[in-house]
All heavy atoms as an XYZ file, in Angstrom:
924
protein
N      32.600     76.086    262.102
C      32.404     77.125    263.090
C      33.099     78.389    262.623
O      34.217     78.364    262.140
C      32.952     76.652    264.426
C      32.840     77.671    265.508
S      33.387     76.939    267.075
C      32.850     78.193    268.157
N      32.422     79.516    262.745
C      32.994     80.797    262.346
C      34.162     81.143    263.251
O      34.066     81.081    264.464
C      31.944     81.887    262.405
N      35.273     81.499    262.617
C      36.454     81.858    263.387
C      36.781     83.329    263.267
O      37.572     83.848    264.032
C      37.647     81.015    262.932
C      37.459     79.545    263.215
C      38.705     78.792    262.885
C      38.510     77.343    263.282
N      39.726     76.591    263.146
N      36.193     83.968    262.284
C      36.482     85.374    262.047
C      35.177     86.155    262.044
O      34.190     85.730    261.462
C      37.188     85.551    260.695
C      38.477     84.759    260.639
O      39.385     85.001    261.403
N      38.531     83.776    259.753
N      35.203     87.300    262.665
C      34.026     88.156    262.735
C      34.424     89.525    262.200
O      35.437     90.092    262.601
C      33.508     88.290    264.191
C      32.327     89.235    264.242
C      33.149     86.926    264.746
N      33.609     90.050    261.295
C      33.837     91.391    260.748
C      32.561     92.191    260.954
O      31.486     91.779    260.532
C      34.169     91.311    259.258
C      34.376     92.664    258.638
C      34.775     92.529    257.184
N      34.789     93.837    256.585
C      34.518     94.077    255.315
N      34.251     93.090    254.507
N      34.530     95.297    254.848
N      32.679     93.335    261.595
C      31.528     94.197    261.871
C      31.605     95.395    260.929
O      32.632     96.060    260.841
C      31.521     94.665    263.339
C      31.443     93.439    264.258
C      30.375     95.637    263.592
C      31.637     93.753    265.729
N      30.486     95.660    260.229
C      30.425     96.787    259.296
C      29.288     97.699    259.759
O      28.139     97.517    259.379
C      30.190     96.302    257.845
C      30.197     97.490    256.884
C      31.220     95.258    257.451
N      29.595     98.690    260.607
C      28.543     99.546    261.159
C      27.711    100.282    260.110
O      26.513    100.443    260.287
C      29.315    100.539    262.028
C      30.600     99.861    262.342
C      30.909     99.026    261.139
N      28.323    100.692    259.000
C      27.596    101.465    257.993
C      26.437    100.677    257.394
O      25.401    101.245    257.058
C      28.551    101.909    256.888
N      26.596     99.356    257.271
C      25.532     98.543    256.681
C      24.699     97.832    257.742
O      23.712     97.179    257.415
C      26.129     97.499    255.740
O      26.874     96.549    256.467
N      25.113     97.923    259.014
C      24.407     97.217    260.075
C      24.601     95.723    259.983
O      23.739     94.950    260.362
N      25.755     95.276    259.467
C      26.007     93.860    259.232
C      27.158     93.336    260.070
O      28.102     94.055    260.370
C      26.352     93.611    257.755
O      25.284     93.982    256.925
N      27.069     92.052    260.415
C      28.154     91.321    261.045
C      28.386     90.086    260.183
O      27.449     89.343    259.890
C      27.810     90.901    262.484
C      27.507     92.131    263.337
C      28.938     90.082    263.096
C      26.988     91.793    264.733
N      29.629     89.876    259.749
C      29.978     88.737    258.906
C      30.704     87.691    259.745
O      31.595     88.023    260.518
C      30.897     89.173    257.763
C      30.251     90.108    256.780
C      30.237     91.480    256.998
C      29.656     89.619    255.626
C      29.646     92.342    256.090
C      29.062     90.474    254.716
C      29.064     91.839    254.956
O      28.482     92.683    254.055
N      30.327     86.418    259.566
C      30.984     85.301    260.231
C      31.618     84.442    259.136
O      30.912     83.928    258.269
C      29.978     84.461    261.020
C      29.268     85.240    262.090
C      28.038     85.826    261.838
C      29.838     85.401    263.341
C      27.379     86.546    262.816
C      29.188     86.122    264.330
C      27.962     86.700    264.070
N      32.951     84.292    259.173
C      33.643     83.530    258.140
C      34.593     82.520    258.765
O      35.081     82.718    259.877
C      34.457     84.447    257.209
O      35.457     85.128    257.971
C      33.584     85.454    256.508
N      34.851     81.445    258.036
C      35.863     80.470    258.436
C      37.223     80.953    257.950
O      37.308     81.843    257.093
C      35.530     79.105    257.841
N      38.288     80.378    258.467
C      39.633     80.747    258.027
C      39.777     80.512    256.528
O      39.317     79.502    255.991
C      40.692     79.919    258.770
C      40.843     80.344    260.220
O      40.501     81.501    260.541
O      41.311     79.528    261.028
N      40.415     81.454    255.842
C      40.658     81.317    254.418
C      39.511     81.767    253.529
O      39.601     81.667    252.319
N      38.415     82.257    254.100
C      37.270     82.709    253.302
C      37.088     84.209    253.484
O      37.388     84.758    254.531
C      35.982     81.993    253.734
C      35.964     80.533    253.374
C      36.463     79.584    254.246
C      35.458     80.123    252.148
C      36.455     78.237    253.915
C      35.441     78.774    251.807
C      35.945     77.845    252.697
O      35.938     76.528    252.368
N      36.551     84.851    252.431
C      36.224     86.266    252.565
C      34.733     86.399    252.859
O      34.029     85.406    253.013
C      36.626     87.057    251.316
C      35.894     86.598    250.062
O      34.895     85.863    250.181
O      36.308     86.989    248.962
N      34.231     87.610    252.909
C      32.829     87.826    253.263
C      31.859     87.297    252.208
O      30.685     87.097    252.501
C      32.528     89.320    253.564
C      33.302     89.767    254.786
C      32.825     90.193    252.367
N      32.349     87.009    250.989
C      31.478     86.492    249.940
C      30.876     85.148    250.327
O      29.718     84.875    250.069
C      32.262     86.339    248.618
O      32.849     87.594    248.296
C      31.359     85.878    247.498
N      31.635     84.285    250.969
C      31.147     82.972    251.343
C      30.728     82.877    252.790
O      30.659     81.803    253.359
N      30.423     83.987    253.396
C      30.152     84.021    254.827
C      28.660     83.947    255.139
O      27.825     83.978    254.253
C      30.718     85.317    255.417
O      30.016     86.427    254.893
N      28.389     83.848    256.417
C      27.032     84.024    256.922
C      26.982     85.449    257.466
O      27.858     85.869    258.204
C      26.706     83.025    258.048
C      26.788     81.598    257.527
C      25.341     83.320    258.658
C      25.739     81.245    256.502
N      25.952     86.193    257.078
C      25.860     87.602    257.458
C      24.648     87.814    258.357
O      23.551     87.382    258.039
C      25.757     88.442    256.183
C      25.742     89.922    256.405
C      25.832     90.688    255.090
N      24.628     90.590    254.290
C      24.561     90.077    253.065
N      25.628     89.582    252.479
N      23.419     90.039    252.406
N      24.866     88.457    259.480
C      23.786     88.880    260.373
C      23.593     90.366    260.122
O      24.546     91.146    260.221
C      24.163     88.622    261.832
C      23.173     89.090    262.891
C      21.862     88.325    262.784
C      23.765     88.924    264.283
N      22.377     90.765    259.778
C      22.168     92.177    259.449
C      20.782     92.642    259.853
O      19.871     91.841    260.046
C      22.351     92.407    257.948
C      21.282     91.752    257.091
C      21.539     91.929    255.606
O      22.672     91.986    255.169
N      20.469     92.018    254.834
N      20.662     93.939    259.972
C      19.350     94.565    260.168
C      18.670     94.644    258.811
O      19.329     94.813    257.788
C      19.513     95.966    260.756
C      20.066     96.025    262.176
C      20.343     97.464    262.575
C      19.098     95.394    263.156
N      17.355     94.504    258.792
C      16.601     94.547    257.545
C      16.174     95.984    257.289
O      15.399     96.555    258.049
C      15.368     93.618    257.605
C      14.575     93.695    256.317
C      15.802     92.197    257.909
N      16.697     96.529    256.198
C      16.394     97.908    255.797
C      16.521     98.860    256.980
O      17.502     98.837    257.683
C      15.014     97.983    255.134
C      14.922     97.078    253.901
O      15.926     96.998    253.163
O      13.870     96.459    253.700
N      15.515     99.699    257.220
C      15.576    100.665    258.321
C      14.793    100.176    259.535
O      14.441    100.955    260.398
C      15.049    102.022    257.854
O      13.696    101.892    257.461
N      14.518     98.873    259.603
C      13.759     98.307    260.717
C      14.721     97.773    261.779
O      15.936     97.814    261.606
C      12.866     97.148    260.244
O      13.701     96.048    259.881
C      11.999     97.559    259.073
N      14.169     97.238    262.847
C      14.974     96.547    263.845
C      14.865     95.039    263.672
O      15.209     94.275    264.566
C      14.539     96.964    265.251
C      14.876     98.407    265.581
C      14.477     98.789    266.999
O      13.638     98.113    267.609
O      15.024     99.773    267.488
N      14.378     94.589    262.506
C      14.290     93.172    262.203
C      15.692     92.635    261.913
O      16.516     93.321    261.313
C      13.399     92.922    260.985
C      11.964     93.366    261.207
O      11.574     93.559    262.375
O      11.239     93.526    260.216
N      15.955     91.401    262.349
C      17.247     90.769    262.128
C      17.138     89.700    261.068
O      16.122     89.015    260.963
C      17.766     90.126    263.416
C      18.252     91.073    264.491
C      18.636     90.299    265.743
C      19.426     91.887    264.004
N      18.207     89.519    260.318
C      18.200     88.556    259.233
C      19.561     87.868    259.152
O      20.590     88.531    259.248
C      17.900     89.302    257.943
C      17.992     88.523    256.674
C      17.508     89.356    255.502
O      16.365     89.748    255.450
N      18.376     89.616    254.563
N      19.571     86.541    258.985
C      20.781     85.793    258.656
C      20.747     85.544    257.160
O      19.743     85.077    256.627
C      20.832     84.453    259.390
C      21.264     84.475    260.837
C      21.166     83.083    261.437
C      22.659     85.015    260.999
N      21.841     85.859    256.477
C      21.890     85.779    255.023
C      23.053     84.895    254.593
O      24.149     84.991    255.148
C      22.054     87.192    254.407
C      22.171     87.141    252.902
C      20.910     88.090    254.825
N      22.828     84.035    253.590
C      23.883     83.223    252.988
C      24.716     84.135    252.095
O      24.204     84.722    251.142
C      23.246     82.102    252.171
C      24.256     81.192    251.505
O      25.376     81.637    251.185
O      23.919     80.017    251.300
N      26.005     84.263    252.388
C      26.876     85.153    251.630
C      27.116     84.718    250.205
O      27.458     85.536    249.354
N      26.945     83.428    249.893
C      27.136     82.951    248.520
C      25.966     83.305    247.628
O      26.142     83.697    246.484
C      27.333     81.422    248.499
C      28.688     81.025    249.028
O      29.683     81.700    248.799
N      28.726     79.933    249.755
N      24.752     83.130    248.129
C      23.563     83.337    247.305
C      22.845     84.647    247.611
O      21.956     85.040    246.878
C      22.558     82.195    247.532
O      22.152     82.204    248.908
C      23.176     80.851    247.189
N      23.199     85.283    248.708
C      22.550     86.504    249.194
C      21.070     86.250    249.521
O      20.258     87.151    249.495
C      22.701     87.656    248.205
C      22.700     89.000    248.929
O      23.212     89.080    250.064
O      22.167     89.984    248.375
N      20.724     84.978    249.809
C      19.358     84.621    250.168
C      19.217     84.566    251.681
O      20.141     84.196    252.394
C      18.967     83.269    249.565
C      18.882     83.288    248.069
C      18.536     81.933    247.493
O      18.677     80.929    248.205
O      18.133     81.889    246.329
N      18.047     84.908    252.146
C      17.757     84.900    253.570
C      17.692     83.475    254.097
O      17.096     82.602    253.479
C      16.424     85.613    253.805
O      16.090     85.560    255.160
N      18.316     83.230    255.249
C      18.250     81.938    255.924
C      17.226     82.022    257.051
O      16.423     81.123    257.251
C      19.629     81.551    256.489
C      20.646     81.415    255.370
C      19.540     80.280    257.317
C      22.069     81.295    255.843
N      17.240     83.121    257.772
C      16.365     83.303    258.927
C      16.074     84.791    259.088
O      16.976     85.609    258.972
C      17.055     82.779    260.193
C      16.317     82.978    261.511
C      15.216     81.940    261.643
C      17.281     82.841    262.679
N      14.807     85.124    259.332
C      14.419     86.509    259.598
C      13.640     86.531    260.907
O      12.750     85.714    261.115
C      13.520     87.104    258.488
C      14.213     87.059    257.136
C      13.119     88.535    258.824
C      13.305     87.435    255.977
N      13.972     87.462    261.763
C      13.215     87.684    262.991
C      12.569     89.057    262.862
O      13.256     90.074    262.824
C      14.120     87.629    264.234
C      14.786     86.255    264.336
C      13.306     87.936    265.489
C      15.848     86.159    265.402
N      11.221     89.061    262.747
C      10.470     90.306    262.611
C      10.081     90.760    264.016
O       9.185     90.182    264.634
C       9.216     90.092    261.757
C       9.519     89.721    260.347
N       9.723     90.656    259.363
C       9.679     88.514    259.760
C       9.978     90.038    258.230
N       9.958     88.741    258.446
N      10.748     91.794    264.493
C      10.574     92.238    265.884
C       9.150     92.704    266.178
O       8.499     92.197    267.084
C      11.566     93.347    266.197
C      11.459     93.865    267.600
C      12.401     95.033    267.825
C      12.143     95.628    269.175
N      11.983     97.048    269.124
N       8.654     93.687    265.438
C       7.344     94.266    265.734
C       6.200     93.294    265.474
O       5.226     93.256    266.210
C       7.135     95.554    264.924
C       8.077     96.666    265.379
O       8.528     96.636    266.544
O       8.378     97.552    264.565
N       6.322     92.480    264.427
C       5.260     91.534    264.089
C       5.344     90.258    264.925
O       4.446     89.434    264.875
C       5.332     91.181    262.605
N       6.449     90.108    265.665
C       6.667     88.916    266.490
C       6.565     87.650    265.635
O       5.839     86.715    265.946
C       5.701     88.873    267.661
C       5.916     90.019    268.624
C       4.868     90.013    269.720
C       5.057     91.137    270.704
N       5.113     92.463    270.197
N       7.326     87.640    264.537
C       7.319     86.520    263.605
C       8.742     86.041    263.355
O       9.689     86.814    263.407
C       6.695     86.934    262.277
C       5.228     87.258    262.400
C       4.621     87.494    261.023
N       3.186     87.563    261.129
C       2.495     88.685    261.037
N       3.092     89.827    260.842
N       1.182     88.663    261.149
N       8.861     84.753    263.049
C      10.132     84.162    262.649
C       9.911     83.503    261.301
O       8.944     82.774    261.105
C      10.606     83.100    263.672
C      11.863     82.411    263.178
C      10.837     83.728    265.030
N      10.793     83.739    260.358
C      10.704     83.134    259.041
C      12.004     82.396    258.761
O      13.083     82.916    259.021
C      10.476     84.218    257.984
N      11.902     81.178    258.234
C      13.060     80.353    257.939
C      13.081     80.086    256.451
O      12.097     79.619    255.887
C      13.004     79.019    258.712
C      12.937     79.289    260.219
C      14.211     78.151    258.365
C      12.626     78.069    261.047
N      14.188     80.368    255.800
C      14.317     80.109    254.369
C      13.894     81.306    253.551
O      13.913     82.438    254.014
N      13.494     81.042    252.323
C      13.093     82.099    251.391
C      11.639     82.448    251.660
O      10.737     81.916    251.048
C      13.265     81.625    249.950
C      14.647     81.090    249.607
C      14.649     80.463    248.234
C      15.658     82.201    249.700
N      11.421     83.341    252.581
C      10.063     83.591    253.059
C       9.748     85.067    253.116
O      10.623     85.911    253.070
C       9.873     83.017    254.470
O      10.737     83.725    255.349
C      10.198     81.549    254.520
N       8.489     85.334    253.286
C       8.039     86.706    253.484
C       7.888     87.011    254.958
O       7.853     88.157    255.353
C       6.684     86.907    252.792
O       5.706     86.089    253.416
N       7.770     85.954    255.772
C       7.603     86.157    257.201
C       6.236     86.676    257.588
O       6.065     87.248    258.649
N       5.233     86.486    256.716
C       3.906     87.004    257.017
C       3.157     86.129    258.018
O       2.192     86.561    258.608
C       3.088     87.138    255.730
O       2.963     85.880    255.112
N       3.595     84.900    258.212
C       2.970     84.011    259.192
C       3.780     84.058    260.487
O       4.886     84.573    260.515
C       2.927     82.589    258.650
N       3.224     83.508    261.561
C       3.973     83.437    262.814
C       5.250     82.638    262.633
O       6.292     82.990    263.111
C       3.126     82.821    263.938
C       2.062     83.736    264.439
C       2.673     84.794    265.310
C       1.595     85.672    265.899
N       2.133     86.744    266.685
N       5.152     81.500    261.972
C       6.330     80.706    261.620
C       6.123     80.178    260.220
O       5.155     79.474    259.939
C       6.548     79.534    262.590
C       7.703     78.585    262.218
C       9.041     79.340    262.239
C       7.741     77.415    263.163
N       7.010     80.525    259.336
C       6.918     80.093    257.945
C       8.239     79.447    257.580
O       9.300     79.979    257.868
C       6.663     81.300    257.045
C       6.509     80.958    255.589
C       6.195     82.180    254.736
O       5.653     83.155    255.258
O       6.523     82.134    253.550
N       8.179     78.276    256.957
C       9.372     77.557    256.546
C       9.256     77.271    255.063
O       8.238     76.762    254.604
C       9.519     76.220    257.322
C      10.779     75.503    256.894
C       9.509     76.459    258.823
N      10.293     77.610    254.307
C      10.275     77.301    252.879
C      11.680     76.941    252.431
O      12.646     77.179    253.135
C       9.743     78.489    252.067
O      10.668     79.550    252.101
N      11.772     76.343    251.256
C      13.060     75.907    250.737
C      13.077     76.094    249.229
O      12.080     75.875    248.561
C      13.291     74.443    251.090
O      14.497     73.995    250.538
N      14.236     76.475    248.703
C      14.364     76.625    247.258
C      14.934     75.366    246.618
O      15.088     75.290    245.421
C      15.271     77.817    246.936
O      16.568     77.582    247.458
N      15.237     74.348    247.430
C      15.735     73.083    246.909
C      14.777     71.959    247.284
O      13.960     72.105    248.190
C      17.154     72.768    247.440
C      18.163     73.763    246.921
C      17.191     72.743    248.945
N      14.860     70.838    246.584
C      13.947     69.726    246.806
C      14.432     68.887    247.989
O      15.093     67.870    247.812
C      13.842     68.875    245.534
C      12.686     67.915    245.596
O      11.775     68.072    246.410
N      12.714     66.917    244.748
N      14.145     69.325    249.179
C      14.526     68.629    250.402
C      13.401     68.778    251.414
O      12.394     69.404    251.113
C      15.822     69.193    250.973
C      15.717     70.666    251.323
C      17.010     71.257    251.823
O      18.076     70.732    251.505
O      16.932     72.267    252.525
N      13.558     68.212    252.590
C      12.549     68.357    253.638
C      12.653     69.755    254.249
O      13.575     70.027    254.998
C      12.764     67.325    254.743
C      12.605     65.908    254.305
C      12.988     64.946    255.421
O      13.262     65.368    256.543
O      13.017     63.744    255.129
N      11.711     70.647    253.957
C      11.807     71.993    254.530
C      11.323     72.071    255.967
O      11.575     73.048    256.651
C      10.925     72.836    253.615
C       9.952     71.873    253.048
C      10.664     70.552    252.966
N      10.629     71.011    256.462
C      10.085     71.082    257.815
C      10.037     69.688    258.415
O       9.563     68.749    257.783
C       8.678     71.693    257.777
C       8.058     71.889    259.130
C       8.478     72.926    259.955
C       7.060     71.041    259.583
C       7.907     73.099    261.204
C       6.487     71.216    260.828
C       6.914     72.251    261.642
N      10.532     69.545    259.647
C      10.498     68.260    260.357
C      10.424     68.536    261.852
O      11.121     69.389    262.378
C      11.746     67.445    260.061
C      11.826     66.146    260.870
C      13.133     65.427    260.666
N      13.152     64.724    259.411
C      12.875     63.430    259.255
N      12.561     62.697    260.303
N      12.930     62.869    258.082
N       9.540     67.783    262.525
C       9.439     67.795    263.979
C       9.602     66.353    264.422
O       8.849     65.483    263.976
C       8.080     68.354    264.467
C       7.985     68.288    265.978
C       7.870     69.770    263.964
N      10.594     66.082    265.273
C      10.866     64.710    265.695
C      10.869     64.591    267.211
O      11.323     65.497    267.905
C      12.233     64.257    265.173
O      12.249     64.230    263.774
N      10.359     63.455    267.690
C      10.439     63.080    269.098
C      10.889     61.623    269.128
O      10.893     60.959    268.087
C       9.079     63.211    269.811
O       8.214     62.179    269.341
C       8.450     64.580    269.592
N      11.237     61.098    270.293
C      11.595     59.676    270.349
C      10.445     58.752    269.927
O      10.682     57.636    269.483
C      11.951     59.449    271.820
C      12.360     60.785    272.325
C      11.508     61.766    271.568
N       9.201     59.210    270.027
C       8.043     58.376    269.692
C       7.624     58.440    268.231
O       6.880     57.587    267.766
C       6.845     58.748    270.566
C       7.055     58.346    272.007
O       7.785     57.409    272.297
N       6.447     59.083    272.908
N       8.039     59.448    267.501
C       7.636     59.566    266.107
C       7.975     60.935    265.554
O       8.483     61.803    266.266
N       7.699     61.133    264.277
C       7.983     62.428    263.672
C       6.935     62.799    262.640
O       6.167     61.963    262.172
C       9.376     62.430    263.034
O       9.424     61.579    261.921
N       6.932     64.066    262.320
C       6.058     64.653    261.310
C       6.974     65.449    260.405
O       7.857     66.157    260.888
C       5.046     65.582    261.973
C       4.314     66.530    261.049
C       2.866     66.106    260.944
C       4.424     67.931    261.554
N       6.811     65.308    259.112
C       7.626     66.104    258.203
C       6.823     66.480    256.971
O       5.791     65.880    256.672
C       8.894     65.367    257.805
C       8.688     64.177    256.887
C      10.011     63.535    256.541
C       9.816     62.339    255.628
N      11.082     61.703    255.292
N       7.307     67.503    256.302
C       6.793     67.877    254.995
C       7.915     67.567    254.019
O       9.033     68.055    254.179
C       6.400     69.366    254.935
C       5.978     69.746    253.527
C       5.301     69.670    255.937
N       7.638     66.717    253.039
C       8.667     66.331    252.072
C       8.944     67.487    251.120
O       8.210     68.474    251.079
C       8.225     65.097    251.269
O       7.130     65.472    250.423
C       7.833     63.947    252.180
N       9.987     67.326    250.317
C      10.317     68.335    249.321
C       9.237     68.526    248.280
O       9.177     69.544    247.606
N       8.338     67.550    248.165
C       7.213     67.650    247.231
C       5.975     68.261    247.880
O       4.919     68.337    247.260
C       6.855     66.265    246.688
C       7.985     65.671    245.865
O       8.642     66.425    245.127
O       8.219     64.453    245.977
N       6.085     68.644    249.173
C       4.954     69.259    249.868
C       3.988     68.265    250.473
O       2.851     68.614    250.788
N       4.402     67.020    250.648
C       3.533     65.993    251.212
C       3.767     65.882    252.712
O       4.907     65.767    253.160
C       3.803     64.627    250.537
C       3.493     64.730    249.039
C       2.992     63.518    251.200
C       3.959     63.547    248.232
N       2.685     65.919    253.497
C       2.758     65.747    254.936
C       2.922     64.263    255.227
O       2.153     63.441    254.735
C       1.488     66.269    255.609
C       1.417     66.107    257.116
C       2.441     67.001    257.796
C       0.025     66.432    257.614
N       3.948     63.905    256.015
C       4.224     62.502    256.298
C       4.401     62.287    257.797
O       5.149     62.996    258.453
C       5.496     62.057    255.575
C       5.835     60.606    255.792
C       7.103     60.190    255.056
O       7.880     61.025    254.617
N       7.302     58.906    254.914
N       3.669     61.307    258.332
C       3.810     60.886    259.724
C       4.604     59.584    259.747
O       4.342     58.695    258.943
C       2.441     60.634    260.366
C       1.459     61.795    260.410
C       0.099     61.306    260.878
C       1.978     62.873    261.326
N       5.554     59.457    260.689
C       6.252     58.182    260.844
C       5.465     57.308    261.804
O       4.563     57.773    262.496
C       7.679     58.375    261.383
O       7.617     58.967    262.678
C       8.506     59.232    260.449
N       5.824     56.050    261.840
C       5.182     55.089    262.734
C       5.354     55.554    264.183
O       6.458     55.817    264.639
C       5.826     53.712    262.552
C       5.191     52.610    263.345
C       3.982     51.997    262.658
O       3.819     52.183    261.442
O       3.204     51.351    263.362
N       4.243     55.678    264.909
C       4.270     56.111    266.309
C       4.781     54.970    267.173
O       4.319     53.837    267.059
C       2.871     56.558    266.749
C       2.823     57.161    268.121
C       3.302     58.439    268.341
C       2.336     56.436    269.197
C       3.282     59.005    269.607
C       2.299     56.993    270.475
C       2.779     58.280    270.671
O       2.757     58.824    271.922
N       5.738     55.247    268.082
C       6.391     54.209    268.866
C       5.954     54.155    270.329
O       6.403     53.314    271.076
C       7.914     54.416    268.819
C       8.485     54.386    267.424
C       8.286     53.067    266.720
O       8.448     52.011    267.305
N       7.906     53.122    265.447
N       5.101     55.052    270.777
C       4.713     55.106    272.190
C       3.355     54.473    272.452
O       2.766     53.821    271.590
N       2.863     54.670    273.664
C       1.512     54.251    274.026
C       0.535     55.312    273.547
O       0.694     56.491    273.861
C       1.386     54.060    275.542
C       2.228     52.903    276.027
O       2.355     51.898    275.340
N       2.806     53.034    277.196
N      -0.446     54.911    272.812
C      -1.382     55.842    272.186
C      -2.429     56.311    273.187
O      -3.051     55.508    273.876
C      -2.069     55.166    270.973
C      -3.069     56.113    270.346
C      -1.028     54.745    269.956
N      -2.611     57.621    273.278
C      -3.673     58.228    274.068
C      -4.583     58.987    273.112
O      -4.102     59.715    272.248
C      -3.104     59.213    275.091
O      -2.245     58.544    275.981
N      -5.881     58.800    273.264
C      -6.828     59.499    272.391
C      -6.812     60.992    272.684
O      -6.926     61.415    273.827
C      -8.232     58.953    272.609
N      -6.624     61.784    271.648
C      -6.627     63.242    271.749
C      -7.563     63.771    270.674
O      -7.418     63.423    269.492
C      -5.216     63.829    271.539
C      -4.255     63.317    272.610
C      -5.260     65.346    271.539
C      -2.814     63.725    272.369
N      -8.520     64.599    271.061
C      -9.445     65.180    270.103
C      -8.672     65.984    269.058
O      -7.865     66.841    269.397
C     -10.443     66.074    270.833
O     -11.343     66.654    269.917
N      -8.899     65.664    267.810
C      -8.218     66.365    266.719
C      -6.834     65.817    266.409
O      -6.149     66.318    265.525
N      -6.385     64.788    267.120
C      -5.052     64.223    266.919
C      -4.988     63.267    265.749
O      -5.992     62.702    265.321
N      -3.798     63.091    265.208
C      -3.529     62.122    264.151
C      -2.390     61.234    264.619
O      -1.371     61.731    265.097
C      -3.092     62.814    262.855
C      -4.103     63.664    262.124
C      -3.427     64.392    260.965
C      -5.221     62.792    261.594
N      -2.540     59.924    264.474
C      -1.475     58.986    264.829
C      -1.406     57.926    263.742
O      -2.430     57.379    263.324
C      -1.735     58.312    266.199
C      -1.670     59.343    267.312
C      -0.713     57.206    266.449
C      -2.010     58.786    268.674
N      -0.184     57.650    263.291
C       0.052     56.560    262.356
C       0.720     55.452    263.146
O       1.818     55.612    263.662
C       0.944     57.030    261.205
C       1.296     55.949    260.231
C       0.313     55.333    259.483
C       2.609     55.549    260.071
C       0.633     54.335    258.574
C       2.937     54.562    259.170
C       1.950     53.949    258.419
N       0.038     54.300    263.288
C       0.557     53.190    264.083
C       0.065     51.877    263.478
O      -1.088     51.788    263.039
C       0.078     53.315    265.537
O       0.591     52.287    266.337
N       0.931     50.866    263.472
C       0.576     49.546    262.937
C       0.002     49.653    261.524
O      -1.000     49.012    261.196
C      -0.402     48.830    263.856
O       0.144     48.701    265.145
N       0.606     50.472    260.696
C       0.179     50.682    259.299
C      -1.243     51.222    259.188
O      -1.905     51.041    258.161
C       0.324     49.385    258.484
O       1.660     48.984    258.457
N      -1.738     51.864    260.250
C      -3.076     52.452    260.222
C      -2.998     53.906    260.670
O      -2.168     54.262    261.495
C      -4.000     51.677    261.154
C      -4.218     50.240    260.755
C      -5.108     49.496    261.741
O      -5.805     50.111    262.543
N      -5.102     48.181    261.664
N      -3.898     54.713    260.137
C      -3.986     56.121    260.529
C      -5.192     56.286    261.429
O      -6.310     55.909    261.067
C      -4.148     57.023    259.293
C      -4.249     58.511    259.570
C      -2.958     59.053    260.186
C      -4.581     59.271    258.297
N      -4.967     56.819    262.631
C      -6.040     57.045    263.583
C      -6.290     58.550    263.700
O      -5.347     59.333    263.774
C      -5.662     56.491    264.967
C      -5.468     55.003    264.973
C      -4.216     54.451    264.768
C      -6.546     54.160    265.170
C      -4.036     53.079    264.780
C      -6.388     52.777    265.190
C      -5.111     52.238    264.979
N      -7.569     58.928    263.720
C      -7.976     60.335    263.836
C      -8.802     60.474    265.115
O      -9.797     59.777    265.301
C      -8.817     60.778    262.613
C      -9.245     62.225    262.773
C      -8.034     60.566    261.329
N      -8.373     61.384    265.980
C      -9.128     61.650    267.213
C     -10.278     62.598    266.937
O     -10.102     63.696    266.421
N     -11.479     62.178    267.264
C     -12.672     63.001    267.005
C     -13.255     63.466    268.327
O     -13.296     62.808    269.308
C     -13.719     62.205    266.200
C     -13.105     61.857    264.851
C     -14.990     63.004    266.031
C     -13.994     61.049    263.954
């Protein structure tokens, strides 16, 4: 948890650091260029973690352009996207493969739906 906050009005940045760290290893909240877009930046790599594009009404997570409504990307080989519920989950692996977990609830037919249950994939038509 950030214990120290440093505000730098000239750059439009707010730095959040833990005790014993300088702004180099911090998380930085800043305005993007001359826009009103907000960005969270990793102080170690200077890479964007999260961008909120105000006028375009877009959110971008990771190393992204933010051209989509919601875009998620990762520069490391990990799961860049996961949606989980108590009944099952959907994820994109680090290799870009879409994976459904075993569905644990009562199945209801939904047009256009996908369900993986009992080692079978069901498609709602």
